[in-house]
C-alpha positions as a printed NumPy array, in Angstrom:
array([[ 38.839,  77.279,  48.795],
       [ 35.936,  79.715,  49.026],
       [ 32.632,  78.525,  47.594],
       [ 30.007,  80.866,  46.127],
       [ 28.004,  82.5  ,  48.88 ],
       [ 24.252,  82.761,  48.294],
       [ 22.415,  84.91 ,  50.829],
       [ 18.939,  83.425,  50.639],
       [ 16.785,  85.719,  52.714],
       [ 16.901,  88.419,  55.317],
       [ 13.781,  90.009,  56.63 ],
       [ 13.738,  92.753,  59.193],
       [ 10.795,  93.152,  61.504],
       [ 10.313,  96.277,  63.554],
       [  7.606,  97.305,  65.96 ],
       [  6.183, 100.715,  66.685],
       [  7.162, 103.168,  69.388],
       [  5.238, 105.401,  71.714],
       [  6.17 , 107.224,  74.894],
       [  4.493, 104.761,  77.241],
       [  6.044, 102.498,  79.898],
       [  7.166,  99.046,  78.677],
       [  5.528,  97.146,  81.553],
       [  1.967,  97.781,  80.487],
       [  0.598,  94.256,  80.852],
       [  0.918,  94.681,  84.595],
       [ -1.919,  92.99 ,  86.48 ],
       [ -2.673,  90.542,  83.654],
       [ -2.361,  86.828,  84.513],
       [ -1.712,  84.51 ,  81.561],
       [ -1.456,  80.712,  81.472],
       [  0.786,  79.351,  78.707],
       [  0.442,  75.67 ,  77.853],
       [  3.3  ,  73.973,  75.967],
       [  1.47 ,  71.214,  74.082],
       [  2.33 ,  67.512,  74.526],
       [  5.228,  66.614,  76.812],
       [  8.298,  64.637,  77.621],
       [  9.857,  63.495,  74.323],
       [  7.656,  60.437,  74.74 ],
       [  6.398,  58.66 ,  71.622],
       [  3.14 ,  57.716,  73.357],
       [  1.942,  61.317,  73.524],
       [  4.415,  63.271,  71.392],
       [  5.474,  63.638,  67.763],
       [  8.986,  62.737,  66.625],
       [ 10.511,  63.81 ,  63.295],
       [ 14.045,  63.038,  62.067],
       [ 14.602,  65.316,  59.052],
       [ 18.259,  64.308,  58.779],
       [ 20.158,  61.387,  60.317],
       [ 20.919,  62.221,  63.935],
       [ 18.82 ,  65.429,  64.   ],
       [ 15.641,  64.631,  65.921],
       [ 12.746,  67.016,  66.458],
       [ 10.096,  66.435,  69.145],
       [  7.021,  68.649,  68.998],
       [  6.909,  68.847,  72.806],
       [ 10.429,  70.295,  72.909],
       [  9.608,  72.925,  70.287],
       [  6.415,  73.895,  72.127],
       [  8.195,  73.973,  75.492],
       [ 11.023,  76.235,  74.291],
       [  8.546,  78.614,  72.636],
       [  6.671,  78.782,  75.947],
       [  9.843,  79.597,  77.901],
       [ 10.639,  82.423,  75.483],
       [  7.056,  83.691,  75.592],
       [  7.003,  83.693,  79.384],
       [ 10.105,  85.878,  79.453],
       [  8.72 ,  88.283,  76.841],
       [  5.363,  88.621,  78.625],
       [  7.029,  89.094,  82.006],
       [  9.159,  91.868,  80.541],
       [  5.886,  93.644,  79.736],
       [  4.661,  93.202,  83.321],
       [  2.381,  90.152,  82.994],
       [  2.223,  87.327,  85.534],
       [  2.749,  84.068,  83.638],
       [  1.986,  80.451,  84.592],
       [  3.221,  77.429,  82.604],
       [  1.232,  74.196,  82.716],
       [  4.511,  72.265,  82.813],
       [  8.052,  73.262,  83.753],
       [ 10.051,  70.339,  82.34 ],
       [ 10.308,  68.321,  79.143],
       [ 12.584,  65.385,  79.95 ],
       [ 10.998,  61.926,  79.725],
       [ 10.314,  60.116,  82.015],
       [ 11.114,  62.598,  84.79 ],
       [  8.93 ,  65.447,  83.596],
       [  5.449,  66.09 ,  84.908],
       [  3.232,  65.786,  81.828],
       [ -0.263,  66.966,  82.805],
       [ -3.364,  65.562,  81.147],
       [ -5.479,  67.832,  78.957],
       [ -7.977,  68.203,  81.798],
       [ -5.239,  69.042,  84.302],
       [ -4.034,  71.82 ,  82.001],
       [ -7.311,  73.747,  81.895],
       [ -7.925,  72.973,  85.575],
       [ -4.527,  74.535,  86.321],
       [ -5.561,  77.705,  84.465],
       [ -8.895,  77.835,  86.288],
       [ -7.299,  77.243,  89.682],
       [ -4.87 ,  80.124,  89.166],
       [ -7.741,  82.384,  88.087],
       [ -5.861,  83.629,  85.043],
       [ -7.22 ,  86.183,  82.593],
       [ -6.155,  84.27 ,  79.501],
       [ -5.071,  80.8  ,  78.375],
       [ -2.919,  79.993,  75.347],
       [ -1.772,  76.557,  74.19 ],
       [  1.257,  76.327,  71.858],
       [  1.486,  73.573,  69.237],
       [  2.883,  72.881,  65.781],
       [  0.867,  71.189,  63.071],
       [  1.312,  67.962,  61.109],
       [  0.416,  67.003,  57.559],
       [  3.183,  68.503,  55.492],
       [  1.87 ,  72.051,  54.995],
       [  3.323,  75.429,  55.896],
       [  0.473,  77.557,  57.169],
       [ -0.621,  79.015,  60.489],
       [ -3.966,  78.434,  62.186],
       [ -5.522,  79.199,  65.58 ],
       [ -8.355,  77.174,  67.138],
       [-10.789,  78.314,  69.807],
       [-13.513,  76.601,  71.8  ],
       [-16.977,  76.437,  70.204],
       [-20.286,  76.381,  72.047],
       [-21.784,  73.179,  70.635],
       [-25.408,  74.146,  71.203],
       [-25.189,  77.603,  69.591],
       [-22.253,  76.879,  67.24 ],
       [-20.78 ,  80.234,  68.278],
       [-17.356,  80.84 ,  69.875],
       [-17.582,  79.979,  73.58 ],
       [-15.696,  83.216,  74.354],
       [-16.212,  86.01 ,  71.842],
       [-13.03 ,  87.725,  73.084],
       [-10.969,  84.784,  71.826],
       [-11.925,  85.548,  68.221],
       [-10.064,  88.868,  68.1  ],
       [ -7.131,  87.549,  70.119],
       [ -6.828,  84.506,  67.845],
       [ -6.88 ,  86.762,  64.789],
       [ -4.115,  88.964,  66.191],
       [ -1.996,  85.927,  67.126],
       [ -2.541,  84.399,  63.68 ],
       [ -1.44 ,  87.515,  61.772],
       [  1.538,  88.193,  64.045],
       [  2.862,  84.617,  63.921],
       [  2.641,  84.766,  60.124],
       [  4.523,  88.068,  60.107],
       [  7.357,  86.506,  62.13 ],
       [  7.558,  83.021,  60.555],
       [  6.42 ,  84.072,  57.057],
       [  4.082,  81.093,  56.865],
       [  1.188,  80.691,  54.451],
       [ -2.391,  81.758,  55.121],
       [ -5.256,  79.445,  56.091],
       [ -8.948,  79.987,  55.542],
       [-10.615,  79.828,  58.964],
       [-14.284,  79.022,  59.561],
       [-15.415,  82.33 ,  61.09 ],
       [-16.5  ,  84.959,  58.589],
       [-14.055,  87.857,  58.462],
       [-11.344,  86.073,  60.47 ],
       [ -8.9  ,  84.159,  58.235],
       [ -6.889,  81.534,  60.057],
       [ -9.27 ,  81.341,  63.044],
       [-11.264,  78.137,  63.542],
       [-14.067,  77.055,  65.874],
       [-12.906,  73.64 ,  67.095],
       [-16.188,  71.648,  67.057],
       [-16.962,  72.642,  63.476],
       [-13.341,  72.198,  62.355],
       [-13.11 ,  68.635,  63.632],
       [-16.569,  67.469,  62.6  ],
       [-18.005,  69.694,  59.899],
       [-21.715,  70.394,  59.878],
       [-22.491,  66.977,  61.387],
       [-20.592,  67.745,  64.596],
       [-17.157,  67.082,  66.007],
       [-15.561,  67.708,  69.394],
       [-14.037,  70.407,  71.559],
       [-10.268,  70.408,  72.016],
       [ -9.635,  68.785,  75.375],
       [ -7.146,  71.412,  76.514],
       [ -9.786,  74.157,  75.993],
       [-12.817,  72.18 ,  77.096],
       [-13.257,  73.318,  80.694],
       [-11.815,  76.821,  80.571],
       [-13.734,  79.505,  82.442],
       [-11.698,  82.255,  80.74 ],
       [-10.934,  82.993,  77.077],
       [ -8.285,  80.882,  75.427],
       [ -7.055,  79.465,  72.142],
       [ -4.599,  76.971,  70.659],
       [ -2.088,  78.045,  68.011],
       [ -0.516,  75.863,  65.332],
       [  2.309,  78.181,  64.283],
       [  3.602,  76.008,  61.464],
       [  4.04 ,  72.368,  60.417],
       [  6.791,  70.425,  62.159],
       [  6.762,  67.783,  59.395],
       [  6.936,  70.331,  56.557],
       [ 10.507,  70.635,  55.298],
       [ 12.503,  72.836,  55.633],
       [ 10.333,  74.042,  58.534],
       [ 11.312,  71.046,  60.699],
       [ 14.96 ,  72.037,  60.428],
       [ 14.172,  75.654,  61.359],
       [ 12.132,  74.509,  64.366],
       [ 15.225,  72.744,  65.704],
       [ 16.77 ,  76.191,  66.151],
       [ 15.841,  77.661,  69.522],
       [ 16.079,  81.238,  68.248],
       [ 13.624,  80.438,  65.47 ],
       [ 11.213,  79.289,  68.18 ],
       [ 11.765,  82.674,  69.8  ],
       [ 10.466,  84.416,  66.662],
       [  7.149,  82.59 ,  67.085],
       [  7.06 ,  83.625,  70.733],
       [  7.457,  87.223,  69.535],
       [  4.474,  86.679,  67.238],
       [  2.266,  85.425,  70.089],
       [  3.463,  88.278,  72.32 ],
       [  2.47 ,  90.819,  69.669],
       [ -0.959,  89.191,  69.495],
       [ -1.441,  90.072,  73.171],
       [  0.019,  93.542,  72.594],
       [ -2.442,  94.228,  69.776],
       [ -5.43 ,  92.782,  71.636],
       [ -4.834,  94.913,  74.723],
       [ -4.159,  97.985,  72.561],
       [ -0.779,  98.75 ,  74.086],
       [  2.192, 100.13 ,  72.154],
       [  4.667,  97.883,  70.397],
       [  8.307,  97.868,  71.439],
       [ 10.643, 100.277,  69.691],
       [ 13.068,  97.382,  69.219],
       [ 13.102,  95.322,  66.054],
       [ 14.694,  92.198,  64.562],
       [ 16.809,  91.129,  61.646],
       [ 16.167,  87.531,  60.695],
       [ 17.691,  85.534,  57.887],
       [ 18.82 ,  82.256,  56.399],
       [ 22.126,  81.714,  54.626],
       [ 22.276,  79.172,  51.797],
       [ 24.724,  77.817,  49.281],
       [ 22.502,  77.761,  46.23 ],
       [ 19.384,  76.013,  47.519],
       [ 21.168,  74.274,  50.393],
       [ 21.146,  75.853,  53.881],
       [ 24.565,  76.215,  55.449],
       [ 25.528,  74.795,  58.848],
       [ 27.578,  76.662,  61.438],
       [ 26.925,  80.068,  59.892],
       [ 28.845,  83.024,  61.303],
       [ 27.066,  86.34 ,  60.851],
       [ 28.215,  89.67 ,  62.279],
       [ 25.959,  92.694,  62.838],
       [ 27.49 ,  96.163,  62.626],
       [ 27.807,  98.705,  64.196],
       [ 26.806,  96.598,  67.231],
       [ 29.53 ,  94.064,  66.506],
       [ 27.23 ,  91.213,  67.513],
       [ 28.062,  87.743,  66.183],
       [ 25.56 ,  84.966,  65.55 ],
       [ 26.9  ,  81.42 ,  65.429],
       [ 24.501,  79.084,  63.654],
       [ 23.615,  75.469,  64.382],
       [ 24.15 ,  72.107,  62.619],
       [ 20.507,  71.424,  61.783],
       [ 20.697,  72.355,  58.083],
       [ 18.663,  75.554,  58.311],
       [ 21.212,  78.393,  57.937],
       [ 19.127,  80.442,  60.351],
       [ 20.299,  83.527,  62.227],
       [ 18.587,  86.133,  64.395],
       [ 19.43 ,  89.536,  65.84 ],
       [ 16.726,  91.029,  68.034],
       [ 16.272,  93.907,  70.512],
       [ 17.604,  96.321,  67.895],
       [ 16.774, 100.039,  67.995],
       [ 15.765, 101.736,  64.732],
       [ 18.767, 102.677,  62.62 ],
       [ 21.15 , 101.636,  59.847],
       [ 22.871,  98.259,  59.999],
       [ 25.283,  96.053,  58.1  ],
       [ 24.989,  92.272,  58.062],
       [ 28.407,  90.717,  57.427],
       [ 28.621,  87.048,  56.431],
       [ 31.81 ,  85.492,  57.819],
       [ 30.956,  81.797,  57.562],
       [ 34.167,  79.758,  57.161],
       [ 34.647,  78.402,  53.645],
       [ 32.645,  81.212,  52.033],
       [ 33.491,  84.65 ,  50.745],
       [ 32.872,  87.489,  53.158],
       [ 29.912,  89.537,  52.017],
       [ 28.032,  92.538,  53.428],
       [ 24.465,  93.729,  53.096],
       [ 23.241,  97.122,  54.355],
       [ 19.712,  97.706,  55.603],
       [ 17.656,  99.977,  57.839],
       [ 15.174,  99.392,  60.601],
       [ 12.502, 102.078,  60.657],
       [  9.998, 102.376,  63.495],
       [  6.565, 103.362,  62.207],
       [  3.501, 104.24 ,  64.258],
       [  0.479, 102.052,  64.576],
       [ -2.473, 103.866,  63.067],
       [ -5.53 , 103.116,  65.213],
       [ -5.886, 102.685,  68.965],
       [ -9.519, 101.54 ,  69.149],
       [-12.85 , 101.581,  67.359],
       [-16.57 , 101.47 ,  68.005],
       [-18.01 ,  99.115,  67.05 ],
       [-15.128,  96.787,  67.837],
       [-13.603,  94.591,  65.155],
       [-15.844,  91.609,  64.351],
       [-18.721,  92.885,  66.485],
       [-22.154,  91.458,  65.688],
       [-25.652,  92.727,  66.457],
       [-24.503,  96.349,  66.087],
       [-27.338,  98.872,  66.286],
       [-28.462, 100.175,  62.89 ],
       [-28.301, 103.721,  64.229],
       [-24.788, 103.463,  65.696],
       [-22.045, 105.86 ,  64.645],
       [-18.601, 104.591,  63.669],
       [-15.905, 105.98 ,  65.995],
       [-12.184, 105.511,  65.291],
       [ -9.617, 106.7  ,  67.839],
       [ -6.147, 107.252,  66.392],
       [ -2.894, 107.161,  68.324],
       [ -1.871, 110.594,  67.081],
       [ -3.389, 113.745,  65.656],
       [ -4.388, 113.107,  62.054],
       [ -4.381, 115.043,  58.805],
       [ -8.177, 115.282,  58.638],
       [ -8.292, 116.165,  54.944],
       [ -6.129, 113.144,  54.095],
       [ -8.242, 110.804,  56.197],
       [-11.417, 111.959,  54.414],
       [ -9.917, 110.928,  51.072],
       [ -8.868, 107.514,  52.419],
       [-12.036, 106.677,  54.367],
       [-14.517, 104.316,  52.679],
       [-17.28 , 101.868,  53.545],
       [-18.519,  98.767,  51.76 ],
       [-21.344,  98.747,  50.983],
       [-21.284, 102.532,  50.481],
       [-22.937, 104.493,  53.3  ],
       [-23.744, 108.2  ,  53.094],
       [-22.796, 110.107,  56.215],
       [-20.93 , 112.928,  57.927],
       [-17.376, 112.822,  59.344],
       [-16.602, 114.904,  62.432],
       [-13.48 , 115.197,  64.582],
       [-12.75 , 115.585,  68.305],
       [ -9.979, 114.966,  70.838],
       [ -7.534, 117.267,  69.023],
       [ -8.125, 115.474,  65.707],
       [ -7.414, 112.058,  67.197],
       [-11.019, 110.786,  67.165],
       [-13.086, 110.41 ,  64.002],
       [-16.856, 109.971,  64.205],
       [-18.793, 108.883,  61.121],
       [-22.559, 109.392,  61.489],
       [-24.625, 107.586,  58.804],
       [-27.313, 109.689,  57.125],
       [-29.82 , 106.827,  57.349],
       [-30.025, 103.705,  59.525],
       [-27.813, 100.855,  58.34 ],
       [-29.353,  97.712,  56.899],
       [-30.562,  94.798,  58.99 ],
       [-28.153,  91.867,  59.416],
       [-25.652,  93.438,  57.024],
       [-21.874,  93.025,  56.972],
       [-19.991,  96.324,  56.728],
       [-16.301,  96.984,  56.05 ],
       [-14.702, 100.321,  56.933],
       [-11.26 , 100.921,  55.46 ],
       [ -8.503, 103.521,  55.544],
       [ -6.098, 102.766,  52.712],
       [ -2.609, 104.189,  52.326],
       [ -2.219, 106.17 ,  55.546],
       [  1.504, 105.563,  56.089],
       [  4.202, 102.915,  56.541],
       [  3.457,  99.48 ,  57.934],
       [  4.508,  98.737,  61.487],
       [  6.685,  95.84 ,  60.279],
       [  8.936,  96.914,  57.344],
       [ 10.675,  93.994,  55.645],
       [ 14.004,  93.911,  53.814],
       [ 14.738,  91.007,  51.456],
       [ 18.293,  90.274,  50.305],
       [ 19.101,  87.866,  47.474],
       [ 22.841,  87.902,  46.695],
       [ 23.487,  91.663,  46.578],
       [ 20.03 ,  92.75 ,  45.453],
       [ 18.235,  94.499,  48.28 ],
       [ 14.497,  95.145,  48.101],
       [ 12.918,  97.136,  50.903],
       [  9.165,  96.804,  51.238],
       [  7.599,  99.365,  53.539],
       [  4.089,  99.11 ,  52.07 ],
       [  1.15 , 101.221,  53.105],
       [ -0.806, 100.875,  56.31 ],
       [ -4.346,  99.704,  55.579],
       [ -6.764,  99.846,  58.463],
       [ -9.87 ,  97.684,  58.175],
       [-12.863,  97.389,  60.491],
       [-15.567,  94.782,  59.922],
       [-18.841,  94.429,  61.798],
       [-22.357,  93.117,  61.364],
       [-25.586,  94.92 ,  62.189],
       [-28.451,  93.558,  64.217],
       [-30.891,  91.096,  62.77 ],
       [-34.488,  91.866,  61.959],
       [-36.673,  91.661,  65.048],
       [-37.623,  88.   ,  65.552],
       [-40.97 ,  86.911,  64.171],
       [-42.98 ,  83.7  ,  63.954],
       [-42.435,  81.619,  60.814],
       [-44.816,  78.757,  61.565],
       [-47.111,  77.486,  64.278],
       [-48.597,  74.09 ,  65.004],
       [-51.555,  74.233,  64.845],
       [-52.021,  76.962,  62.285],
       [-53.889,  80.006,  63.516],
       [-57.684,  79.504,  63.547],
       [-57.415,  75.715,  63.178],
       [-60.744,  74.274,  64.397],
       [-59.869,  70.588,  64.696],
       [-56.381,  70.285,  66.152],
       [-55.507,  66.713,  67.106],
       [-55.45 ,  66.477,  70.898],
       [-52.408,  64.178,  70.978],
       [-50.124,  66.523,  69.012],
       [-47.539,  68.966,  70.299],
       [-48.038,  72.717,  70.153],
       [-45.148,  74.163,  68.153],
       [-43.803,  77.658,  67.473],
       [-40.97 ,  78.263,  64.994],
       [-39.1  ,  81.59 ,  65.212],
       [-37.065,  83.322,  62.516],
       [-33.863,  83.451,  64.612],
       [-32.278,  81.842,  67.654],
       [-34.207,  82.952,  70.711],
       [-33.427,  83.759,  74.323],
       [-35.369,  80.772,  75.659],
       [-35.877,  82.191,  79.161],
       [-37.459,  85.367,  77.809],
       [-39.8  ,  83.365,  75.558],
       [-40.959,  81.218,  78.474],
       [-41.611,  84.344,  80.541],
       [-43.547,  85.978,  77.69 ],
       [-45.623,  82.908,  76.751],
       [-49.156,  82.326,  77.986],
       [-51.769,  79.761,  76.94 ],
       [-55.404,  80.213,  77.92 ],
       [-56.766,  77.963,  79.264],
       [-53.564,  76.874,  81.006],
       [-51.751,  73.889,  79.484],
       [-49.417,  71.793,  81.632],
       [-46.616,  69.828,  80.056],
       [-42.991,  69.882,  78.998],
       [-41.198,  72.551,  76.987],
       [-38.324,  71.701,  74.642],
       [-36.268,  73.546,  72.036],
       [-34.699,  72.323,  68.827],
       [-32.865,  73.589,  65.731],
       [-30.51 ,  75.938,  67.582],
       [-33.284,  77.294,  69.806],
       [-35.465,  78.46 ,  66.94 ],
       [-38.325,  75.987,  67.493],
       [-40.31 ,  75.63 ,  70.723],
       [-42.307,  72.421,  71.246],
       [-44.901,  72.081,  74.024],
       [-45.965,  68.538,  74.875],
       [-49.193,  68.671,  76.937],
       [-49.365,  66.223,  79.836],
       [-51.842,  63.551,  78.808],
       [-52.84 ,  65.466,  75.675],
       [-55.319,  68.315,  75.254],
       [-59.065,  68.033,  75.987],
       [-61.536,  67.738,  73.119],
       [-63.546,  70.672,  71.722],
       [-61.639,  73.397,  73.619],
       [-60.698,  76.887,  72.407],
       [-57.151,  78.06 ,  73.122],
       [-55.376,  81.404,  72.831],
       [-51.575,  81.431,  72.69 ],
       [-49.837,  84.769,  73.318],
       [-46.134,  85.586,  73.095],
       [-45.598,  89.011,  74.62 ],
       [-43.08 ,  91.675,  73.68 ],
       [-40.758,  90.431,  76.446],
       [-39.72 ,  87.562,  74.124],
       [-36.313,  88.402,  72.641],
       [-33.706,  86.928,  70.334],
       [-30.236,  86.094,  71.629],
       [-29.27 ,  89.538,  70.323],
       [-31.764,  91.16 ,  72.691],
       [-34.229,  92.222,  69.995],
       [-37.93 ,  92.052,  71.048],
       [-40.371,  90.081,  68.947],
       [-42.064,  91.683,  65.927],
       [-45.365,  89.891,  65.337],
       [-46.434,  92.031,  62.387],
       [-43.079,  91.673,  60.565],
       [-42.946,  95.406,  59.984],
       [-39.454,  95.826,  61.51 ],
       [-40.963,  97.426,  64.621],
       [-40.034,  95.56 ,  67.778],
       [-42.459,  94.943,  70.597],
       [-45.538,  93.648,  68.727],
       [-46.902,  90.647,  70.662],
       [-47.846,  87.525,  68.715],
       [-51.254,  85.882,  69.214],
       [-52.804,  82.817,  67.613],
       [-55.976,  80.876,  68.421],
       [-57.151,  77.336,  67.735],
       [-59.724,  74.761,  68.828],
       [-59.121,  71.073,  69.411],
       [-61.028,  68.3  ,  67.6  ],
       [-64.639,  67.844,  68.722],
       [-64.411,  64.085,  69.396],
       [-62.036,  61.145,  68.915],
       [-63.367,  60.495,  65.41 ],
       [-63.126,  64.035,  64.05 ],
       [-60.493,  64.759,  61.397],
       [-58.11 ,  67.716,  61.375],
       [-58.64 ,  69.122,  57.892],
       [-56.157,  71.964,  58.382],
       [-53.109,  69.842,  57.582],
       [-49.938,  70.854,  59.47 ],
       [-46.399,  70.985,  58.172],
       [-43.768,  69.426,  60.465],
       [-41.877,  71.818,  62.722],
       [-38.717,  69.724,  63.095],
       [-36.738,  66.937,  61.481],
       [-37.505,  63.574,  63.054],
       [-37.163,  59.849,  62.45 ],
       [-39.881,  57.564,  63.8  ],
       [-39.532,  54.029,  65.077],
       [-40.47 ,  51.576,  62.374],
       [-43.725,  49.636,  62.681],
       [-44.297,  46.85 ,  63.145],
       [-41.159,  46.007,  65.07 ],
       [-40.126,  43.19 ,  65.17 ],
       [-41.345,  42.532,  61.631],
       [-41.498,  39.894,  58.905],
       [-40.891,  40.497,  56.077],
       [-41.767,  44.213,  55.659],
       [-41.969,  47.271,  57.867],
       [-42.816,  50.967,  57.491],
       [-40.456,  53.808,  58.409],
       [-41.854,  57.302,  58.956],
       [-39.934,  60.565,  59.096],
       [-40.477,  64.333,  59.043],
       [-38.64 ,  66.933,  56.965],
       [-38.855,  70.507,  58.316],
       [-37.596,  72.261,  55.162],
       [-36.421,  71.511,  51.641],
       [-33.428,  69.192,  52.104],
       [-31.258,  66.563,  50.464],
       [-32.417,  63.389,  52.226],
       [-30.826,  59.978,  52.573],
       [-32.514,  56.998,  54.269],
       [-30.405,  53.845,  54.291],
       [-30.398,  50.416,  55.971],
       [-27.273,  48.918,  57.58 ],
       [-26.433,  45.57 ,  59.156],
       [-24.93 ,  45.363,  62.648],
       [-21.414,  45.523,  61.162],
       [-22.207,  48.898,  59.65 ],
       [-22.424,  47.666,  56.062],
       [-24.997,  49.4  ,  53.89 ],
       [-27.559,  46.873,  52.653],
       [-30.236,  49.092,  51.098],
       [-30.896,  52.736,  50.213],
       [-34.569,  53.632,  50.461],
       [-34.327,  57.388,  49.804],
       [-31.627,  59.511,  48.179],
       [-33.168,  62.712,  46.819],
       [-34.326,  66.226,  47.662],
       [-37.586,  66.331,  49.599],
       [-39.747,  69.309,  50.484],
       [-41.181,  69.996,  53.931],
       [-43.594,  67.277,  54.96 ],
       [-44.338,  63.933,  56.617],
       [-43.117,  60.83 ,  54.78 ],
       [-43.274,  57.061,  55.17 ],
       [-41.657,  54.298,  53.16 ],
       [-41.788,  50.521,  53.323],
       [-38.8  ,  48.206,  53.443],
       [-39.333,  44.706,  52.126],
       [-36.747,  42.443,  53.77 ],
       [-37.822,  39.125,  52.282],
       [-34.363,  38.634,  50.777],
       [-32.514,  39.383,  54.021],
       [-31.696,  37.123,  56.957],
       [-33.111,  37.507,  60.448],
       [-31.336,  39.815,  62.852],
       [-30.806,  43.365,  64.006],
       [-30.645,  46.169,  61.427],
       [-30.013,  49.914,  61.682],
       [-31.697,  52.618,  59.653],
       [-30.234,  56.108,  59.296],
       [-31.901,  59.353,  58.19 ],
       [-29.465,  62.105,  57.158],
       [-29.974,  65.671,  55.906],
       [-27.729,  68.737,  55.889],
       [-29.008,  69.69 ,  59.359],
       [-30.136,  66.429,  60.96 ],
       [-28.976,  62.847,  61.445],
       [-30.69 ,  60.063,  63.372],
       [-30.183,  56.294,  63.646],
       [-32.618,  53.727,  65.028],
       [-32.686,  49.929,  65.353],
       [-35.181,  47.356,  64.131],
       [-35.473,  43.571,  64.334],
       [-36.255,  41.235,  61.44 ],
       [-37.613,  37.881,  62.716],
       [-38.365,  35.098,  60.233]])
């Protein structure tokens, strides 16, 4: 008896075509890391969506890596896998350190680690290594690559979006921030020691049903490998294949069908499905053209759906500035190189900037290269979006089939370029002592707070103090604050001149602007005199340069002690006391405090003798110290 056939979904994905050789990743060395290993519960993830059907994350990752290696090699790349087996206990399961060491040893150009996520969702995300000191991506190249991989995996698996923690790059996450928030986290071990760009993809969730059942299908894993491949293709600006895919899932009502039999005409290819309750089928390596998908699954009525695969050209080859570029010169022109000669009048009607910028469009290279020259310099530290909306068909047309209703979505190709202009030239926000102070305390540090993160080497080279001051130099608050601790303190009643020359630059290479008039290269000079004798008082009260927590005094104490701390800017402040087991016993401060020096007393008469901890926490600073109550 034939049951009602419900064709749940077919989506066709096609890539673009250009007359270029297919092996155009030649010379590129790529290390692919299949995450986890060995079907081993100690370092792997096991899911049993249905009795007898067992999914191991390591197996899914490993099979994706094998597919990806083949696809990359077909394009000419040299590919290394961090492991070649996945059979516990006989496989060689490298440690996280051994994986990045393997990539470094083979001197590869790129590293990519394949994983699937856990937690019951259905979205894609890509993580990259973060520089903990600067809180910037350790390799800027990995940002664009991660973005391309994210969007291409989603196009293949049709997963949901995720937010990301890098402005302008949905789905891309810096690892240290992702795992610890603003208070700090950790770098992913598999990325930690890389000397080349790399990232880790979480294509989908292996514990999100019905995704687990789809991931048991080896051809479904291949679709994710196609997504990662296309990320590399887009990053290296090489043409997509002319060959496309038809992907689908056959269901009876809402229930996927096992052992599906699907025929593709006119090729007369047959796909025999699996028994993992996913109904999945895949036809790939298909040239553009008209096709018929014929459902011949035993026990169901034969049904046919017609569809077309249409190759459409990618719109843009490259741009200046590049996507996501920061510190772009305010006087730079915007240059977009297309892959074909363009209808210049059409492009003018589709070209826009946000915020709006007045300028002139000119063409070169046989109408393949557009140059937009702004009428006036762009704003400082401003985000700009350049868009071309509705220029043609998307490169990945999709056909949905529900029963016999066919909806073809070609869409319109929207090109978007985002970049950020350079910051204002760096200037001095605050000094310690203030300029022209005449009674600076000889035991204090000399401090200089800049408006942006500085190139510390250039500041040291540009700094002079007359007369010469020996001591130690240290930086805090993401290299915005320089502290100079004189050896043995400064002498009494001495005039000093501190000069920071125009060689001092921000990390973006912008020279200092002492006069804050947006003109780089103005040196900064301030003068002060130390106190006249040990009893003199500094009447020019200083504001603290940094957050700090002082050791309590007295210590040990009985029954009260004083805790001092410094707040560098308006902040929400918490100061709490804990016992040695980490239990909170008292909250001394829980409010917003302005910049300044503070002290507060803790009366411990009602507490027993022993060791206690006290913790100062703000949005940008956390510190913990110990103290001893002795009764």
